C-alpha positions in Angstrom: 53.8 18.7 76.3 55.3 15.4 75.2 58.7 17.0 75.1 58.8 17.8 78.8 60.1 15.4 81.4 57.3 14.0 83.6 58.5 15.9 86.7 57.9 19.2 84.8 54.5 18.2 83.4 52.8 17.8 86.8 55.2 18.5 89.6 52.5 18.4 92.4 51.0 15.2 91.0 47.5 16.8 91.0 44.7 15.1 89.1 42.8 16.8 86.3 39.8 17.3 88.6 41.9 19.0 91.2 43.4 21.3 88.6 40.0 22.2 87.2 38.6 22.9 90.7 41.6 25.0 91.6 41.2 27.1 88.4 37.5 27.6 89.0 38.0 28.8 92.6 40.7 31.3 91.4 38.5 32.9 88.8 35.6 33.3 91.3 37.7 35.3 93.8 35.6 38.0 95.5 36.2 41.5 94.2 37.4 44.0 96.6 34.6 45.7 98.5 34.0 49.2 97.4 33.2 51.9 99.9 29.8 53.6 99.7 29.7 57.0 98.1 28.6 59.5 100.8 25.4 61.6 100.2 26.6 64.9 101.5 29.4 67.0 100.0 31.5 67.4 103.1 31.4 63.6 103.6 32.4 63.1 99.9 35.4 65.5 100.3 36.5 63.6 103.4 36.1 60.2 101.7 38.0 61.3 98.6 40.8 62.8 100.7 41.1 59.6 102.8 41.0 57.4 99.7 43.7 59.5 98.0 45.9 59.3 101.2 45.4 55.5 101.1 46.7 55.1 97.6 50.3 53.8 97.0 51.1 56.6 94.6 49.6 59.1 92.2 46.3 58.2 90.8 43.7 59.4 88.3 40.2 60.5 89.2 38.7 57.6 87.3 40.7 55.1 89.3 39.9 56.8 92.5 36.2 56.9 91.6 36.3 53.1 91.2 37.1 52.7 94.9 33.6 53.9 95.7 30.2 52.4 94.8 28.2 54.7 92.5 30.8 57.5 92.5 31.1 59.5 89.2 34.6 60.3 88.0 33.6 63.9 87.1 32.5 64.5 90.7 35.7 62.9 92.1 37.8 65.1 89.7 36.0 68.2 90.9 36.7 67.3 94.5 40.3 66.6 93.7 40.6 70.0 92.0 39.2 71.6 95.2 41.6 69.7 97.4 44.5 70.7 95.1 43.5 74.3 95.3 43.4 74.1 99.1 46.9 72.4 99.3 45.5 69.1 100.5 46.5 67.3 97.2 48.9 67.8 94.4 47.9 67.8 90.7 50.7 66.4 88.6 51.3 67.6 85.0 50.0 64.3 83.6 46.6 64.8 85.2 47.1 62.4 88.1 46.7 63.4 91.7 48.9 62.7 94.7 48.6 63.4 98.4 50.1 66.7 99.5 53.7 66.5 100.6 
């Protein structure tokens, strides 16, 4: 970095120890808490429907299963298929699911 002007090298004037501490705290950020996977089928259907409604856009069963602790993607896909057949969700041609319009 010799070719950069000093104000571009360290604009905040942080010491090496501060930079290392800042980098260490950024990498140890807590992962988002995942919801517990319900035991009963009706509760699972409600949880999947609520999670699908909370998504910003279309999502895959794998990604939706990762929002729950100990949920299997195959089970989530099965529930999404049932929701789509009931008109509570839409299955897109690429295999993703979206909430019903």
